[in-house]
BALOBA-1460 file (C-alpha; in Angstrom, 3 decimals):
// residues 257
<rec num="1" residu="m" x="0.076" y="-0.185" z="0.133"/>
<rec num="2" residu="s" x="1.272" y="3.348" z="-1.217"/>
<rec num="3" residu="a" x="1.913" y="6.146" z="1.356"/>
<rec num="4" residu="k" x="-0.165" y="8.389" z="-0.368"/>
<rec num="5" residu="t" x="-3.329" y="6.110" z="0.832"/>
<rec num="6" residu="t" x="-2.695" y="4.796" z="3.932"/>
<rec num="7" residu="d" x="-2.730" y="7.496" z="7.116"/>
<rec num="8" residu="w" x="0.811" y="7.787" z="8.825"/>
<rec num="9" residu="d" x="-0.043" y="9.463" z="11.140"/>
<rec num="10" residu="k" x="-2.933" y="7.260" z="12.639"/>
<rec num="11" residu="v" x="-0.226" y="4.704" z="12.469"/>
<rec num="12" residu="y" x="1.841" y="6.674" z="13.980"/>
<rec num="13" residu="r" x="-0.515" y="7.341" z="17.032"/>
<rec num="14" residu="t" x="-1.323" y="3.812" z="18.061"/>
<rec num="15" residu="a" x="0.329" y="1.859" z="20.844"/>
<rec num="16" residu="r" x="1.430" y="-0.667" z="17.850"/>
<rec num="17" residu="g" x="3.515" y="2.123" z="16.473"/>
<rec num="18" residu="y" x="5.250" y="2.783" z="19.835"/>
<rec num="19" residu="v" x="6.244" y="-0.633" z="20.097"/>
<rec num="20" residu="l" x="7.686" y="-1.116" z="16.340"/>
<rec num="21" residu="s" x="9.986" y="1.610" z="17.492"/>
<rec num="22" residu="r" x="10.868" y="0.033" z="20.895"/>
<rec num="23" residu="v" x="11.416" y="-3.690" z="20.473"/>
<rec num="24" residu="f" x="13.704" y="-2.091" z="17.452"/>
<rec num="25" residu="r" x="15.558" y="0.323" z="18.607"/>
<rec num="26" residu="v" x="18.622" y="-1.283" z="20.433"/>
<rec num="27" residu="m" x="19.114" y="-3.758" z="17.525"/>
<rec num="28" residu="k" x="18.643" y="-1.208" z="14.924"/>
<rec num="29" residu="k" x="20.697" y="2.084" z="16.317"/>
<rec num="30" residu="e" x="23.455" y="0.049" z="17.253"/>
<rec num="31" residu="a" x="23.323" y="-1.540" z="13.548"/>
<rec num="32" residu="y" x="23.123" y="1.684" z="11.795"/>
<rec num="33" residu="l" x="26.129" y="3.382" z="13.861"/>
<rec num="34" residu="s" x="27.873" y="0.595" z="13.220"/>
<rec num="35" residu="v" x="27.388" y="0.872" z="9.103"/>
<rec num="36" residu="i" x="27.876" y="4.171" z="9.381"/>
<rec num="37" residu="n" x="31.187" y="3.988" z="10.981"/>
<rec num="38" residu="e" x="32.320" y="1.377" z="8.525"/>
<rec num="39" residu="w" x="30.869" y="2.675" z="5.199"/>
<rec num="40" residu="i" x="31.173" y="6.722" z="5.847"/>
<rec num="41" residu="p" x="34.856" y="7.549" z="5.406"/>
<rec num="42" residu="g" x="35.683" y="10.540" z="7.200"/>
<rec num="43" residu="k" x="33.332" y="13.757" z="7.665"/>
<rec num="44" residu="g" x="30.832" y="15.235" z="5.423"/>
<rec num="45" residu="n" x="28.913" y="18.258" z="4.297"/>
<rec num="46" residu="l" x="25.157" y="17.803" z="3.967"/>
<rec num="47" residu="l" x="23.604" y="14.621" z="5.521"/>
<rec num="48" residu="l" x="19.560" y="13.495" z="4.833"/>
<rec num="49" residu="k" x="17.767" y="11.165" z="6.544"/>
<rec num="50" residu="v" x="14.400" y="9.902" z="5.521"/>
<rec num="51" residu="d" x="12.512" y="8.755" z="8.382"/>
<rec num="52" residu="c" x="12.376" y="10.698" z="12.074"/>
<rec num="53" residu="h" x="10.001" y="8.089" z="13.847"/>
<rec num="54" residu="e" x="13.551" y="7.172" z="15.871"/>
<rec num="55" residu="e" x="13.455" y="10.997" z="17.030"/>
<rec num="56" residu="a" x="10.009" y="11.721" z="17.344"/>
<rec num="57" residu="r" x="9.507" y="8.730" z="19.750"/>
<rec num="58" residu="d" x="13.726" y="9.724" z="21.422"/>
<rec num="59" residu="l" x="14.365" y="5.739" z="20.705"/>
<rec num="60" residu="g" x="17.050" y="4.949" z="19.418"/>
<rec num="61" residu="s" x="18.106" y="8.471" z="17.059"/>
<rec num="62" residu="f" x="21.698" y="8.665" z="16.302"/>
<rec num="63" residu="l" x="20.729" y="12.228" z="15.443"/>
<rec num="64" residu="k" x="24.015" y="12.808" z="17.976"/>
<rec num="65" residu="e" x="26.081" y="11.109" z="15.875"/>
<rec num="66" residu="c" x="25.186" y="12.268" z="12.620"/>
<rec num="67" residu="h" x="26.072" y="15.477" z="14.309"/>
<rec num="68" residu="d" x="29.715" y="14.834" z="14.821"/>
<rec num="69" residu="r" x="29.703" y="13.620" z="10.849"/>
<rec num="70" residu="f" x="28.217" y="15.584" z="9.187"/>
<rec num="71" residu="s" x="27.611" y="20.215" z="9.292"/>
<rec num="72" residu="k" x="24.197" y="19.860" z="8.052"/>
<rec num="73" residu="v" x="21.438" y="17.271" z="9.008"/>
<rec num="74" residu="v" x="17.724" y="17.483" z="7.107"/>
<rec num="75" residu="l" x="15.316" y="15.311" z="8.444"/>
<rec num="76" residu="l" x="12.263" y="14.596" z="7.027"/>
<rec num="77" residu="d" x="9.253" y="12.212" z="7.471"/>
<rec num="78" residu="i" x="5.212" y="11.783" z="5.599"/>
<rec num="79" residu="s" x="3.637" y="11.958" z="8.813"/>
<rec num="80" residu="l" x="3.345" y="15.463" z="9.910"/>
<rec num="81" residu="t" x="2.802" y="14.710" z="13.604"/>
<rec num="82" residu="t" x="5.914" y="12.525" z="13.654"/>
<rec num="83" residu="v" x="7.679" y="15.806" z="12.271"/>
<rec num="84" residu="k" x="6.544" y="18.003" z="15.160"/>
<rec num="85" residu="d" x="7.199" y="15.537" z="17.643"/>
<rec num="86" residu="a" x="10.635" y="14.934" z="16.209"/>
<rec num="87" residu="v" x="11.120" y="18.626" z="16.592"/>
<rec num="88" residu="r" x="9.888" y="19.066" z="19.959"/>
<rec num="89" residu="r" x="11.632" y="15.948" z="21.794"/>
<rec num="90" residu="t" x="15.174" y="16.602" z="19.646"/>
<rec num="91" residu="g" x="15.570" y="20.621" z="20.172"/>
<rec num="92" residu="k" x="16.100" y="22.889" z="17.431"/>
<rec num="93" residu="e" x="19.723" y="22.103" z="17.357"/>
<rec num="94" residu="t" x="22.165" y="23.890" z="14.976"/>
<rec num="95" residu="g" x="22.578" y="22.444" z="11.650"/>
<rec num="96" residu="t" x="19.401" y="20.476" z="11.796"/>
<rec num="97" residu="f" x="16.516" y="21.112" z="9.155"/>
<rec num="98" residu="w" x="12.869" y="19.293" z="9.355"/>
<rec num="99" residu="l" x="10.743" y="18.815" z="6.795"/>
<rec num="100" residu="c" x="7.336" y="16.809" z="6.360"/>
<rec num="101" residu="t" x="7.817" y="15.430" z="2.450"/>
<rec num="102" residu="d" x="7.253" y="12.589" z="0.580"/>
<rec num="103" residu="v" x="10.659" y="10.488" z="-0.415"/>
<rec num="104" residu="r" x="8.966" y="9.857" z="-3.848"/>
<rec num="105" residu="m" x="8.797" y="13.519" z="-4.186"/>
<rec num="106" residu="l" x="11.696" y="15.155" z="-2.518"/>
<rec num="107" residu="p" x="11.866" y="19.343" z="-2.640"/>
<rec num="108" residu="f" x="15.577" y="19.235" z="-3.124"/>
<rec num="109" residu="k" x="18.019" y="19.995" z="-6.310"/>
<rec num="110" residu="n" x="20.061" y="17.302" z="-8.054"/>
<rec num="111" residu="e" x="23.482" y="16.154" z="-6.813"/>
<rec num="112" residu="l" x="22.429" y="18.153" z="-3.083"/>
<rec num="113" residu="y" x="23.745" y="15.826" z="-0.673"/>
<rec num="114" residu="d" x="27.084" y="13.530" z="0.373"/>
<rec num="115" residu="v" x="24.914" y="10.688" z="2.366"/>
<rec num="116" residu="v" x="21.683" y="9.820" z="2.525"/>
<rec num="117" residu="i" x="20.257" y="7.498" z="5.221"/>
<rec num="118" residu="a" x="16.819" y="5.940" z="4.935"/>
<rec num="119" residu="p" x="16.147" y="3.451" z="7.534"/>
<rec num="120" residu="g" x="13.190" y="1.226" z="6.510"/>
<rec num="121" residu="t" x="11.438" y="3.543" z="4.611"/>
<rec num="122" residu="l" x="11.384" y="1.688" z="0.976"/>
<rec num="123" residu="s" x="9.586" y="-0.979" z="2.536"/>
<rec num="124" residu="y" x="6.504" y="1.119" z="2.602"/>
<rec num="125" residu="t" x="6.573" y="2.917" z="-0.801"/>
<rec num="126" residu="d" x="7.128" y="2.361" z="-4.203"/>
<rec num="127" residu="v" x="10.700" y="1.308" z="-3.837"/>
<rec num="128" residu="e" x="12.178" y="2.126" z="-6.832"/>
<rec num="129" residu="v" x="10.548" y="5.579" z="-7.424"/>
<rec num="130" residu="g" x="12.194" y="6.113" z="-4.149"/>
<rec num="131" residu="l" x="15.404" y="5.239" z="-5.089"/>
<rec num="132" residu="k" x="15.028" y="7.133" z="-8.135"/>
<rec num="133" residu="e" x="14.844" y="10.539" z="-6.091"/>
<rec num="134" residu="i" x="17.154" y="9.699" z="-3.924"/>
<rec num="135" residu="f" x="19.707" y="8.839" z="-6.700"/>
<rec num="136" residu="r" x="18.876" y="11.809" z="-8.041"/>
<rec num="137" residu="v" x="19.533" y="14.414" z="-5.071"/>
<rec num="138" residu="l" x="23.261" y="12.055" z="-4.040"/>
<rec num="139" residu="k" x="25.693" y="13.856" z="-4.913"/>
<rec num="140" residu="p" x="28.320" y="11.802" z="-7.353"/>
<rec num="141" residu="g" x="30.217" y="9.200" z="-5.538"/>
<rec num="142" residu="g" x="27.586" y="9.662" z="-2.282"/>
<rec num="143" residu="i" x="26.576" y="7.345" z="-0.265"/>
<rec num="144" residu="l" x="22.954" y="5.420" z="0.393"/>
<rec num="145" residu="i" x="22.042" y="3.457" z="3.788"/>
<rec num="146" residu="t" x="18.879" y="2.167" z="3.572"/>
<rec num="147" residu="s" x="17.523" y="-1.179" z="4.971"/>
<rec num="148" residu="v" x="14.140" y="-3.404" z="4.131"/>
<rec num="149" residu="l" x="12.385" y="-5.916" z="5.117"/>
<rec num="150" residu="n" x="13.454" y="-9.849" z="5.021"/>
<rec num="151" residu="s" x="11.242" y="-11.695" z="3.090"/>
<rec num="152" residu="d" x="13.240" y="-14.615" z="3.587"/>
<rec num="153" residu="n" x="12.421" y="-14.270" z="7.162"/>
<rec num="154" residu="i" x="10.193" y="-17.289" z="8.109"/>
<rec num="155" residu="l" x="7.673" y="-15.277" z="10.029"/>
<rec num="156" residu="y" x="7.407" y="-12.418" z="7.421"/>
<rec num="157" residu="a" x="4.619" y="-14.394" z="5.351"/>
<rec num="158" residu="f" x="2.490" y="-14.650" z="8.857"/>
<rec num="159" residu="a" x="3.185" y="-10.879" z="9.894"/>
<rec num="160" residu="k" x="2.505" y="-9.266" z="5.984"/>
<rec num="161" residu="f" x="-0.959" y="-10.806" z="6.381"/>
<rec num="162" residu="s" x="-1.921" y="-9.996" z="9.949"/>
<rec num="163" residu="k" x="-4.510" y="-7.643" z="9.950"/>
<rec num="164" residu="d" x="-3.451" y="-6.162" z="13.873"/>
<rec num="165" residu="f" x="-0.142" y="-5.229" z="12.488"/>
<rec num="166" residu="v" x="1.341" y="-2.504" z="10.626"/>
<rec num="167" residu="l" x="3.708" y="-4.701" z="8.288"/>
<rec num="168" residu="s" x="0.247" y="-5.859" z="5.903"/>
<rec num="169" residu="m" x="0.891" y="-2.679" z="4.786"/>
<rec num="170" residu="t" x="4.700" y="-3.511" z="3.527"/>
<rec num="171" residu="h" x="6.894" y="-4.697" z="0.950"/>
<rec num="172" residu="g" x="10.064" y="-7.392" z="2.080"/>
<rec num="173" residu="y" x="12.967" y="-8.025" z="-0.268"/>
<rec num="174" residu="q" x="15.232" y="-11.302" z="-0.595"/>
<rec num="175" residu="r" x="18.719" y="-9.701" z="0.019"/>
<rec num="176" residu="q" x="19.769" y="-10.782" z="-3.549"/>
<rec num="177" residu="t" x="16.500" y="-9.059" z="-4.934"/>
<rec num="178" residu="f" x="16.982" y="-5.925" z="-3.537"/>
<rec num="179" residu="e" x="20.399" y="-5.417" z="-4.895"/>
<rec num="180" residu="q" x="19.529" y="-6.012" z="-8.339"/>
<rec num="181" residu="i" x="17.270" y="-3.157" z="-7.693"/>
<rec num="182" residu="l" x="19.786" y="-1.218" z="-6.845"/>
<rec num="183" residu="k" x="22.114" y="-2.280" z="-9.505"/>
<rec num="184" residu="k" x="19.323" y="-1.315" z="-11.902"/>
<rec num="185" residu="m" x="18.767" y="1.897" z="-10.070"/>
<rec num="186" residu="e" x="22.782" y="2.568" z="-11.533"/>
<rec num="187" residu="f" x="24.146" y="2.029" z="-7.546"/>
<rec num="188" residu="i" x="27.492" y="0.742" z="-7.321"/>
<rec num="189" residu="e" x="29.634" y="-0.714" z="-4.815"/>
<rec num="190" residu="i" x="26.667" y="-2.354" z="-2.870"/>
<rec num="191" residu="e" x="27.393" y="-4.143" z="0.332"/>
<rec num="192" residu="s" x="24.272" y="-5.806" z="2.243"/>
<rec num="193" residu="r" x="24.055" y="-7.632" z="5.788"/>
<rec num="194" residu="y" x="21.705" y="-9.044" z="7.706"/>
<rec num="195" residu="i" x="20.052" y="-6.704" z="10.837"/>
<rec num="196" residu="f" x="18.435" y="-8.926" z="13.860"/>
<rec num="197" residu="a" x="15.421" y="-7.643" z="15.796"/>
<rec num="198" residu="t" x="12.276" y="-9.305" z="17.373"/>
<rec num="199" residu="m" x="9.374" y="-9.783" z="15.129"/>
<rec num="200" residu="p" x="5.870" y="-8.206" z="14.880"/>
<rec num="201" residu="l" x="4.312" y="-11.449" z="16.223"/>
<rec num="202" residu="w" x="5.864" y="-10.021" z="19.662"/>
<rec num="203" residu="n" x="3.472" y="-6.442" z="19.549"/>
<rec num="204" residu="r" x="1.701" y="-7.170" z="22.303"/>
<rec num="205" residu="p" x="3.995" y="-9.220" z="24.575"/>
<rec num="206" residu="a" x="5.836" y="-6.242" z="24.676"/>
<rec num="207" residu="l" x="3.598" y="-3.791" z="25.505"/>
<rec num="208" residu="f" x="2.751" y="-6.319" z="28.468"/>
<rec num="209" residu="l" x="6.671" y="-5.859" z="28.951"/>
<rec num="210" residu="e" x="7.031" y="-2.535" z="28.872"/>
<rec num="211" residu="k" x="4.175" y="-2.005" z="31.666"/>
<rec num="212" residu="i" x="6.009" y="-4.555" z="33.894"/>
<rec num="213" residu="k" x="9.298" y="-2.645" z="33.428"/>
<rec num="214" residu="m" x="10.822" y="-5.588" z="31.756"/>
<rec num="215" residu="a" x="11.583" y="-4.095" z="28.282"/>
<rec num="216" residu="e" x="14.973" y="-3.599" z="29.185"/>
<rec num="217" residu="f" x="15.453" y="-7.592" z="29.830"/>
<rec num="218" residu="f" x="13.786" y="-8.407" z="26.706"/>
<rec num="219" residu="e" x="16.570" y="-6.476" z="24.653"/>
<rec num="220" residu="k" x="18.857" y="-8.080" z="26.474"/>
<rec num="221" residu="c" x="17.830" y="-11.199" z="25.152"/>
<rec num="222" residu="v" x="17.384" y="-9.981" z="21.554"/>
<rec num="223" residu="m" x="21.022" y="-8.831" z="21.510"/>
<rec num="224" residu="t" x="21.417" y="-12.575" z="22.897"/>
<rec num="225" residu="g" x="19.874" y="-13.551" z="19.937"/>
<rec num="226" residu="s" x="21.520" y="-11.980" z="17.514"/>
<rec num="227" residu="r" x="24.772" y="-12.652" z="18.629"/>
<rec num="228" residu="l" x="24.131" y="-16.725" z="18.242"/>
<rec num="229" residu="l" x="22.462" y="-16.448" z="14.779"/>
<rec num="230" residu="k" x="25.572" y="-14.771" z="13.283"/>
<rec num="231" residu="k" x="26.983" y="-17.874" z="14.288"/>
<rec num="232" residu="n" x="24.745" y="-19.704" z="11.134"/>
<rec num="233" residu="g" x="24.191" y="-18.172" z="8.053"/>
<rec num="234" residu="w" x="21.211" y="-20.378" z="7.636"/>
<rec num="235" residu="l" x="19.517" y="-19.004" z="10.667"/>
<rec num="236" residu="e" x="20.645" y="-15.187" z="10.517"/>
<rec num="237" residu="k" x="19.313" y="-15.525" z="6.732"/>
<rec num="238" residu="h" x="15.520" y="-16.764" z="8.111"/>
<rec num="239" residu="f" x="15.248" y="-15.078" z="11.173"/>
<rec num="240" residu="s" x="17.029" y="-11.719" z="10.623"/>
<rec num="241" residu="w" x="13.374" y="-8.835" z="10.066"/>
<rec num="242" residu="l" x="16.052" y="-6.475" z="8.349"/>
<rec num="243" residu="v" x="18.678" y="-6.158" z="5.173"/>
<rec num="244" residu="v" x="20.426" y="-3.211" z="5.661"/>
<rec num="245" residu="c" x="22.599" y="-1.752" z="2.108"/>
<rec num="246" residu="k" x="24.963" y="0.831" z="0.880"/>
<rec num="247" residu="a" x="24.915" y="1.678" z="-2.289"/>
<rec num="248" residu="v" x="27.492" y="4.324" z="-4.053"/>
<rec num="249" residu="k" x="26.576" y="6.906" z="-6.706"/>
<rec num="250" residu="p" x="28.506" y="6.647" z="-9.560"/>
<rec num="251" residu="k" x="31.086" y="9.937" z="-10.189"/>
<rec num="252" residu="c" x="30.522" y="9.221" z="-13.816"/>
<rec num="253" residu="n" x="26.992" y="8.496" z="-14.673"/>
<rec num="254" residu="k" x="24.526" y="8.722" z="-17.859"/>
<rec num="255" residu="n" x="21.043" y="10.325" z="-16.852"/>
<rec num="256" residu="i" x="18.860" y="7.947" z="-16.513"/>
<rec num="257" residu="f" x="15.409" y="9.938" z="-15.910"/>
């Protein structure tokens, strides 16, 4: 389902929207900080982050770390409620700019950003249209770091058709399939890896754990599970919830638009 027909403000306000952020927080932040440090060489001028959910909920935001690497950070989200809450929680820090817009229609000139980070957004929209826009606004040699839902996960099919979860509106991708999509959009130097995180089936239990103050213990169990899964390739492939990728815009490329 496209972002155009989804009320993301309504989704954001629900308890499940909170749980989605809560249970992904530790794994997602750790994974993204790891790949940012590994995949982004040195410091840059302009960073675009597509999706403000972590900042709005104050759950797993790596905004501070981004400011350590970039002089200006632009954050956008399709939900105005999310943007407003993000601004309220993080404050008007120097060098940070906020915008409510759609990744499929980025209001920026060509070749503006050094790096674009899109943590999960492309699973909730038209992936090729979103990637075309990201490709357009990246500078030659610019880096995209993004993640999508892993459709090889054995629980994905069940969660996908669950009427009680936001995931029913998403698109999952196999690791190789998503790499092929990036190549089709003319990105190069593509690398990818799995991120283990708790499944949407944990929605209601996670709410309960939050109420009884056991969420932190739950997250430690998730971290332990992640380390165990990485020792077995089959388990990692079929139980990891996200695929995170790095791709580079060629310094010399033909115009595909």
